[in-house]
ZAVEX-618547 format. One line per 3 residues: number of its first residue (from 0); their letters; for each residue y, z, x of N, C-alpha, C. Coordinates in nm, 2 decimals. Layout:
% residues N
NUM) A) Y,Z,X,Y,Z,X,Y,Z,X  ...
//
This chain:
% residues 184
0) MPI) -5.76,-0.95,-0.92,-5.71,-1.03,-1.04,-5.76,-0.96,-1.16  -5.68,-0.94,-1.26,-5.73,-0.88,-1.39,-5.82,-0.98,-1.47  -5.90,-0.92,-1.55,-5.98,-1.00,-1.64,-5.89,-1.07,-1.73
3) TAL) -5.91,-1.21,-1.74,-5.82,-1.28,-1.84,-5.88,-1.28,-1.98  -6.01,-1.29,-1.98,-6.08,-1.30,-2.11,-6.23,-1.28,-2.10  -6.29,-1.25,-2.21,-6.44,-1.25,-2.22,-6.47,-1.35,-2.33
6) DRK) -6.57,-1.43,-2.29,-6.61,-1.54,-2.39,-6.68,-1.47,-2.51  -6.68,-1.54,-2.62,-6.74,-1.49,-2.75,-6.88,-1.44,-2.72  -6.95,-1.52,-2.64,-7.10,-1.48,-2.62,-7.11,-1.44,-2.47
9) TAL) -7.08,-1.32,-2.44,-7.09,-1.26,-2.31,-7.21,-1.16,-2.31  -7.29,-1.17,-2.20,-7.40,-1.08,-2.18,-7.37,-0.98,-2.07  -7.43,-0.86,-2.08,-7.42,-0.76,-1.97,-7.55,-0.77,-1.89
12) IVV) -7.54,-0.78,-1.76,-7.66,-0.77,-1.67,-7.65,-0.65,-1.58  -7.74,-0.56,-1.60,-7.74,-0.43,-1.52,-7.86,-0.44,-1.42  -7.82,-0.44,-1.29,-7.91,-0.47,-1.18,-7.97,-0.35,-1.12
15) DLQ) -8.10,-0.33,-1.12,-8.17,-0.24,-1.03,-8.14,-0.09,-1.05  -8.10,-0.05,-1.17,-8.08,0.09,-1.20,-8.22,0.15,-1.24  -8.30,0.17,-1.13,-8.44,0.21,-1.15,-8.47,0.33,-1.06
18) KGI) -8.58,0.39,-1.09,-8.62,0.52,-1.02,-8.62,0.50,-0.87  -8.68,0.40,-0.81,-8.70,0.38,-0.67,-8.57,0.35,-0.60  -8.47,0.31,-0.67,-8.34,0.27,-0.60,-8.23,0.37,-0.63
21) AGY) -8.25,0.47,-0.71,-8.15,0.56,-0.75,-8.09,0.63,-0.63  -8.16,0.64,-0.52,-8.11,0.71,-0.40,-8.04,0.62,-0.30  -8.02,0.49,-0.34,-7.96,0.39,-0.25,-7.81,0.41,-0.23
24) APP) -7.75,0.48,-0.32,-7.61,0.50,-0.32,-7.58,0.65,-0.31  -7.47,0.69,-0.25,-7.44,0.84,-0.25,-7.45,0.90,-0.39  -7.51,1.02,-0.40,-7.53,1.08,-0.53,-7.41,1.08,-0.62
27) QAF) -7.29,1.12,-0.57,-7.17,1.12,-0.66,-7.13,0.98,-0.71  -7.14,0.89,-0.62,-7.11,0.75,-0.66,-7.21,0.70,-0.76  -7.34,0.73,-0.74,-7.44,0.69,-0.83,-7.42,0.75,-0.97
30) ARV) -7.38,0.87,-0.97,-7.36,0.94,-1.10,-7.25,0.87,-1.18  -7.14,0.83,-1.11,-7.03,0.76,-1.17,-7.07,0.62,-1.22  -7.15,0.55,-1.14,-7.21,0.42,-1.17,-7.29,0.43,-1.30
33) LER) -7.38,0.53,-1.30,-7.46,0.54,-1.42,-7.38,0.57,-1.55  -7.28,0.66,-1.54,-7.20,0.69,-1.65,-7.12,0.56,-1.70  -7.07,0.49,-1.61,-7.00,0.36,-1.65,-7.09,0.26,-1.71
36) NRA) -7.21,0.25,-1.66,-7.31,0.16,-1.71,-7.35,0.20,-1.85  -7.36,0.33,-1.87,-7.40,0.37,-2.01,-7.29,0.34,-2.11  -7.16,0.35,-2.07,-7.05,0.31,-2.16,-7.05,0.16,-2.18
39) LLA) -7.08,0.08,-2.08,-7.09,-0.06,-2.10,-7.20,-0.10,-2.19  -7.32,-0.04,-2.17,-7.44,-0.06,-2.26,-7.40,-0.03,-2.40  -7.34,0.08,-2.43,-7.31,0.12,-2.56,-7.21,0.02,-2.63
42) AFR) -7.11,-0.03,-2.55,-7.02,-0.12,-2.60,-7.08,-0.26,-2.63  -7.16,-0.31,-2.54,-7.23,-0.44,-2.57,-7.33,-0.43,-2.68  -7.41,-0.33,-2.68,-7.51,-0.31,-2.79,-7.43,-0.29,-2.92
45) GRG) -7.33,-0.22,-2.92,-7.25,-0.19,-3.05,-7.19,-0.32,-3.11  -7.17,-0.42,-3.02,-7.11,-0.55,-3.07,-7.22,-0.65,-3.09  -7.35,-0.61,-3.07,-7.46,-0.71,-3.09,-7.46,-0.81,-2.98
48) LPV) -7.41,-0.78,-2.86,-7.41,-0.88,-2.75,-7.53,-0.86,-2.66  -7.58,-0.96,-2.60,-7.71,-0.95,-2.52,-7.69,-0.85,-2.40  -7.79,-0.77,-2.38,-7.80,-0.68,-2.27,-7.93,-0.71,-2.19
51) VLV) -7.91,-0.73,-2.06,-8.02,-0.76,-1.97,-8.03,-0.65,-1.87  -8.15,-0.59,-1.87,-8.19,-0.48,-1.77,-8.28,-0.54,-1.67  -8.24,-0.53,-1.54,-8.31,-0.59,-1.43,-8.37,-0.48,-1.35
54) NVS) -8.50,-0.50,-1.31,-8.56,-0.42,-1.21,-8.62,-0.51,-1.11  -8.64,-0.45,-0.99,-8.71,-0.52,-0.88,-8.84,-0.46,-0.85  -8.94,-0.54,-0.83,-9.07,-0.50,-0.80,-9.13,-0.59,-0.69
57) GVA) -9.11,-0.55,-0.57,-9.16,-0.63,-0.46,-9.04,-0.69,-0.38  -9.08,-0.78,-0.29,-8.98,-0.85,-0.21,-9.02,-1.00,-0.20  -8.92,-1.08,-0.17,-8.94,-1.22,-0.15,-9.02,-1.24,-0.02
60) PGR) -9.11,-1.34,-0.02,-9.18,-1.36,0.11,-9.09,-1.42,0.22  -9.14,-1.41,0.33,-9.07,-1.47,0.45,-9.04,-1.36,0.55  -9.01,-1.41,0.67,-8.98,-1.32,0.78,-8.84,-1.28,0.79
63) TEQ) -8.81,-1.16,0.83,-8.68,-1.12,0.85,-8.67,-1.04,0.99  -8.55,-1.03,1.04,-8.54,-0.96,1.17,-8.55,-0.81,1.15  -8.50,-0.76,1.03,-8.51,-0.62,1.00,-8.64,-0.59,0.93
66) PRP) -8.72,-0.50,0.98,-8.85,-0.47,0.92,-8.84,-0.42,0.78  -8.93,-0.46,0.70,-8.93,-0.41,0.56,-9.04,-0.31,0.55  -9.03,-0.22,0.45,-9.13,-0.12,0.43,-9.26,-0.19,0.40
69) GGA) -9.37,-0.15,0.45,-9.50,-0.21,0.42,-9.58,-0.13,0.32  -9.68,-0.18,0.27,-9.77,-0.11,0.18,-9.72,-0.12,0.03  -9.79,-0.06,-0.05,-9.76,-0.06,-0.20,-9.64,0.04,-0.22
72) LPA) -9.56,0.00,-0.32,-9.45,0.08,-0.37,-9.51,0.20,-0.44  -9.44,0.31,-0.43,-9.49,0.43,-0.50,-9.49,0.41,-0.65  -9.58,0.48,-0.72,-9.59,0.47,-0.86,-9.46,0.50,-0.93
75) GWD) -9.42,0.42,-1.02,-9.29,0.45,-1.10,-9.17,0.40,-1.03  -9.18,0.34,-0.91,-9.07,0.30,-0.83,-8.98,0.20,-0.90  -9.04,0.11,-0.98,-8.97,0.00,-1.05,-8.93,0.04,-1.19
78) ELL) -8.96,0.16,-1.23,-8.92,0.20,-1.37,-8.77,0.21,-1.39  -8.72,0.16,-1.50,-8.58,0.17,-1.53,-8.54,0.32,-1.55  -8.42,0.36,-1.51,-8.38,0.49,-1.54,-8.38,0.52,-1.69
81) PEL) -8.43,0.63,-1.73,-8.43,0.66,-1.88,-8.29,0.67,-1.94  -8.19,0.70,-1.85,-8.05,0.71,-1.90,-8.00,0.58,-1.96  -8.06,0.47,-1.92,-8.02,0.34,-1.97,-8.06,0.32,-2.12
84) DRQ) -8.15,0.40,-2.16,-8.20,0.40,-2.30,-8.24,0.26,-2.35  -8.33,0.21,-2.28,-8.38,0.07,-2.31,-8.41,0.06,-2.46  -8.35,-0.05,-2.52,-8.37,-0.08,-2.66,-8.46,-0.20,-2.68
87) AGD) -8.52,-0.21,-2.80,-8.61,-0.32,-2.83,-8.55,-0.45,-2.81  -8.42,-0.47,-2.84,-8.35,-0.60,-2.83,-8.30,-0.63,-2.69  -8.31,-0.54,-2.60,-8.27,-0.57,-2.46,-8.37,-0.67,-2.39
90) ILV) -8.31,-0.75,-2.30,-8.40,-0.84,-2.23,-8.43,-0.77,-2.10  -8.56,-0.76,-2.06,-8.60,-0.70,-1.94,-8.64,-0.81,-1.84  -8.58,-0.81,-1.72,-8.61,-0.91,-1.62,-8.67,-0.83,-1.50
93) TKR) -8.79,-0.87,-1.45,-8.84,-0.81,-1.33,-8.83,-0.92,-1.23  -8.77,-0.89,-1.12,-8.74,-0.98,-1.01,-8.82,-0.94,-0.88  -8.83,-1.04,-0.80,-8.90,-1.01,-0.67,-8.81,-1.06,-0.55
96) TWG) -8.69,-1.10,-0.58,-8.59,-1.14,-0.49,-8.46,-1.06,-0.52  -8.36,-1.08,-0.44,-8.24,-1.00,-0.46,-8.17,-1.04,-0.59  -8.16,-1.16,-0.63,-8.09,-1.21,-0.75,-8.19,-1.21,-0.87
99) AFV) -8.13,-1.19,-0.99,-8.20,-1.19,-1.11,-8.24,-1.32,-1.17  -8.19,-1.43,-1.12,-8.21,-1.56,-1.18,-8.33,-1.64,-1.12  -8.37,-1.61,-1.00,-8.47,-1.69,-0.93,-8.61,-1.66,-0.99
102) NTG) -8.68,-1.76,-1.04,-8.82,-1.75,-1.09,-8.83,-1.64,-1.20  -8.73,-1.62,-1.28,-8.74,-1.52,-1.39,-8.72,-1.57,-1.53  -8.67,-1.70,-1.54,-8.64,-1.75,-1.67,-8.51,-1.70,-1.73
105) LEE) -8.44,-1.62,-1.66,-8.31,-1.56,-1.71,-8.21,-1.66,-1.75  -8.19,-1.76,-1.67,-8.09,-1.86,-1.70,-8.12,-1.93,-1.84  -8.25,-1.97,-1.85,-8.29,-2.04,-1.98,-8.28,-1.94,-2.10
108) RLK) -8.31,-1.82,-2.08,-8.30,-1.72,-2.19,-8.16,-1.71,-2.24  -8.07,-1.69,-2.14,-7.93,-1.67,-2.17,-7.87,-1.80,-2.24  -7.90,-1.91,-2.18,-7.84,-2.03,-2.24,-7.90,-2.06,-2.38
111) ALG) -8.03,-2.02,-2.41,-8.08,-2.03,-2.54,-8.01,-1.94,-2.64  -7.95,-1.83,-2.59,-7.87,-1.74,-2.68,-7.73,-1.79,-2.69  -7.69,-1.89,-2.62,-7.55,-1.94,-2.63,-7.46,-1.87,-2.53
114) VTQ) -7.51,-1.79,-2.44,-7.43,-1.71,-2.35,-7.36,-1.80,-2.25  -7.23,-1.78,-2.24,-7.14,-1.86,-2.15,-7.08,-1.77,-2.04  -7.09,-1.64,-2.05,-7.04,-1.55,-1.95,-7.13,-1.43,-1.94
117) VVV) -7.13,-1.37,-1.81,-7.20,-1.25,-1.79,-7.11,-1.15,-1.72  -7.13,-1.03,-1.75,-7.07,-0.91,-1.68,-7.19,-0.85,-1.59  -7.17,-0.84,-1.46,-7.27,-0.79,-1.37,-7.23,-0.66,-1.32
120) TGV) -7.33,-0.56,-1.32,-7.31,-0.43,-1.27,-7.44,-0.39,-1.19  -7.44,-0.27,-1.13,-7.56,-0.21,-1.07,-7.56,-0.18,-0.93  -7.68,-0.18,-0.87,-7.70,-0.14,-0.73,-7.79,-0.24,-0.67
123) ATS) -7.77,-0.28,-0.55,-7.66,-0.25,-0.46,-7.56,-0.37,-0.46  -7.44,-0.33,-0.45,-7.33,-0.42,-0.46,-7.35,-0.55,-0.38  -7.38,-0.52,-0.25,-7.39,-0.63,-0.15,-7.52,-0.71,-0.15
126) SGV) -7.61,-0.67,-0.23,-7.74,-0.74,-0.23,-7.78,-0.78,-0.38  -7.83,-0.70,-0.46,-7.88,-0.73,-0.59,-7.77,-0.78,-0.68  -7.65,-0.71,-0.68,-7.54,-0.74,-0.77,-7.48,-0.87,-0.72
129) EST) -7.45,-0.88,-0.59,-7.38,-1.00,-0.54,-7.47,-1.12,-0.55  -7.60,-1.11,-0.53,-7.69,-1.22,-0.54,-7.70,-1.27,-0.68  -7.71,-1.18,-0.78,-7.71,-1.21,-0.92,-7.59,-1.28,-0.96
132) ARQ) -7.47,-1.23,-0.92,-7.34,-1.29,-0.95,-7.33,-1.43,-0.89  -7.38,-1.45,-0.77,-7.38,-1.59,-0.71,-7.47,-1.68,-0.79  -7.58,-1.64,-0.83,-7.67,-1.72,-0.90,-7.62,-1.75,-1.04
135) AYE) -7.55,-1.66,-1.11,-7.49,-1.68,-1.24,-7.38,-1.79,-1.23  -7.30,-1.77,-1.12,-7.19,-1.87,-1.10,-7.25,-2.01,-1.07  -7.35,-2.02,-0.99,-7.42,-2.15,-0.96,-7.48,-2.21,-1.09
138) AGL) -7.52,-2.12,-1.18,-7.58,-2.17,-1.31,-7.47,-2.22,-1.41  -7.34,-2.20,-1.37,-7.23,-2.25,-1.46,-7.18,-2.15,-1.55  -7.22,-2.02,-1.54,-7.17,-1.92,-1.62,-7.04,-1.86,-1.57
141) NVT) -6.95,-1.82,-1.66,-6.84,-1.74,-1.62,-6.89,-1.60,-1.58  -6.83,-1.55,-1.47,-6.88,-1.42,-1.42,-6.77,-1.32,-1.41  -6.80,-1.20,-1.46,-6.71,-1.09,-1.45,-6.79,-0.97,-1.38
144) LAV) -6.72,-0.90,-1.29,-6.79,-0.80,-1.22,-6.72,-0.66,-1.24  -6.79,-0.57,-1.29,-6.74,-0.44,-1.32,-6.75,-0.35,-1.19  -6.64,-0.36,-1.11,-6.64,-0.30,-0.98,-6.66,-0.15,-0.97
147) DAM) -6.63,-0.08,-1.07,-6.66,0.06,-1.07,-6.79,0.10,-1.13  -6.87,0.00,-1.17,-7.00,0.03,-1.23,-7.11,-0.02,-1.13  -7.08,-0.02,-1.00,-7.17,-0.06,-0.90,-7.15,0.02,-0.78
150) ADR) -7.25,0.03,-0.69,-7.24,0.10,-0.57,-7.34,0.04,-0.47  -7.32,0.09,-0.34,-7.40,0.04,-0.23,-7.43,0.15,-0.13  -7.53,0.14,-0.05,-7.55,0.24,0.05,-7.43,0.25,0.15
153) SEE) -7.38,0.13,0.17,-7.27,0.12,0.27,-7.14,0.10,0.19  -7.04,0.19,0.21,-6.91,0.17,0.15,-6.84,0.04,0.20  -6.86,0.01,0.33,-6.81,-0.11,0.39,-6.86,-0.23,0.32
156) AHE) -6.99,-0.24,0.30,-7.05,-0.35,0.24,-7.00,-0.37,0.09  -6.99,-0.25,0.02,-6.94,-0.25,-0.12,-6.80,-0.31,-0.12  -6.71,-0.26,-0.04,-6.58,-0.31,-0.04,-6.56,-0.45,0.01
159) RSI) -6.65,-0.50,0.10,-6.64,-0.64,0.14,-6.68,-0.73,0.03  -6.78,-0.70,-0.05,-6.82,-0.78,-0.16,-6.71,-0.79,-0.26  -6.65,-0.67,-0.29,-6.54,-0.66,-0.39,-6.42,-0.74,-0.35
162) RLV) -6.38,-0.73,-0.23,-6.25,-0.79,-0.18,-6.27,-0.94,-0.14  -6.38,-0.97,-0.08,-6.39,-1.11,-0.02,-6.48,-1.20,-0.10  -6.59,-1.15,-0.16,-6.68,-1.24,-0.23,-6.66,-1.25,-0.38
165) FPR) -6.64,-1.14,-0.45,-6.64,-1.15,-0.59,-6.52,-1.23,-0.65  -6.40,-1.23,-0.59,-6.29,-1.31,-0.64,-6.32,-1.46,-0.63  -6.42,-1.50,-0.55,-6.46,-1.64,-0.54,-6.56,-1.68,-0.64
168) LGE) -6.63,-1.57,-0.70,-6.73,-1.60,-0.80,-6.69,-1.58,-0.94  -6.58,-1.51,-0.96,-6.54,-1.48,-1.10,-6.42,-1.39,-1.10  -6.41,-1.30,-1.20,-6.30,-1.21,-1.22,-6.36,-1.07,-1.20
171) TGT) -6.28,-0.98,-1.16,-6.32,-0.84,-1.14,-6.23,-0.75,-1.23  -6.29,-0.63,-1.26,-6.22,-0.53,-1.34,-6.30,-0.41,-1.34  -6.25,-0.31,-1.41,-6.32,-0.18,-1.43,-6.41,-0.19,-1.56
174) AQD) -6.50,-0.10,-1.57,-6.58,-0.09,-1.69,-6.49,-0.08,-1.81  -6.39,0.00,-1.80,-6.29,0.02,-1.91,-6.22,-0.10,-1.95  -6.18,-0.18,-1.84,-6.11,-0.31,-1.87,-6.20,-0.40,-1.96
177) IID) -6.33,-0.40,-1.92,-6.42,-0.49,-1.99,-6.44,-0.44,-2.13  -6.46,-0.31,-2.15,-6.48,-0.25,-2.28,-6.35,-0.28,-2.37  -6.23,-0.27,-2.31,-6.11,-0.30,-2.38,-6.11,-0.45,-2.42
180) RLG) -6.15,-0.54,-2.34,-6.16,-0.68,-2.37,-6.26,-0.71,-2.48  -6.36,-0.64,-2.48,-6.46,-0.66,-2.59,-6.40,-0.63,-2.72  -6.31,-0.53,-2.73,-6.25,-0.50,-2.85,-6.13,-0.59,-2.89
183) A) -6.09,-0.67,-2.80,-5.97,-0.76,-2.83,-6.01,-0.88,-2.91
//
């Protein structure tokens, strides 16, 4: 479904474009994702709209069937990619779960700014991006997903999120669709 509209106060949420996760997607896909996110960042910043840069540092507690890496994360693992060109006005959210809203204060910060809609991008489509989109939807925000500004280790997981999950959480479109809507 094409994007019908962007609310007057829409924020961009860029999930986990950081040094330790840069290799989670195939290199060619990641380069395209980074390029499209840079275009979205420029468009949102150019219009004075909120930009949220999310990084992950650690994991949620609890047991899982799939073993998780043990020990300390390498130095710099959670640093945002320099290509994002973090600005003083950007909101930085450090999370320890898949989604950017749990125990971070992000919902309150966005609502204090009058934000009613979010555009979500980043890595990985089926975990950090999808979890953040679900939490935004559950918080009552309109959600738009820039499907060509995200990637996943698994193309199958990426496509599943886009086809089956995202249409139930909001609207999907390309980065260019969103940039065009910002100008409308």
